[in-house]
N, C-alpha and C positions, 0 to 999 in steps of 0.2 A: 701277788706273792713277791716278797722282796728277794733280791739276789742272795742275801744271807740265808734265808729259809730254803731257797732252791738248792743251795749247797748241802743241805742236810738230807736231801732225797737221794736215793740210789738211782742209777740209770733206769732200772726196771720200773721203779715207782714213778719216775718222771714220764716215761713212755706210756705207762698205763693210765696216768692222769690225762695226758694229751689224747689218748685213744678214747677215753670217756667223753671228751669234749667235741670230737669231730666224727661225722658219719663216714667220711673217706679220709684216709690218712696215709702218707708215705713219710717215713723217717729213715734217714741214713746218716751215719757218722763214722768217723775213722779217727782213731787215736794212735799216734806213732810215738814209740819210745824215743826219747831224745838221742840215744846213742845206738839203738838197735832197730833198724828199719824192719827187720824180719819179725820183730815183736809187735808189729802193728795189730791193733784190734779193731775190727769192723763190726758194726751193729746195724741191722736194718729191720724194719717192720712195716708191713702194710696192712690196712684194714679197709674193708668196704668192697665195692664192685671192682673187679680186677681191671676192667677197661677204663673206669674213672681214674684208678691209680696210675695206669699207664699214661693217661692224658696229663695227670699232674706232673709226672716225670718228664714228659716231652715238653710241657710248658716251662718247667724249670730249666731244662736243657736249652731251650730257645732263649730264655731270659739271660742265662749265663753267657751264651754265645753272643748275644747282642751287646752285653756289657763288655765282653772281651774285644769285640770288633770296635767299639767306641774308644777303647784305651789303646788299641794296637797302633803302632806307627809303621808306615810303609818303609820297606828296606831299600 
């Protein structure tokens, strides 16, 4: 699907389409209003075995931490 067509989907439609494609799924997102941090909107959904979803989250956390460590400079 092209980016132009993706822009026509609502958040819920996009999340439901992804949920149809995967047996286990963890989605998290946060949108912060440009001028009002208190107006941040968070969305999350998980689908499948809860232990598998926890594993996906831990794996993502480890990947992000590893990337952060590669880019960090010693002080």
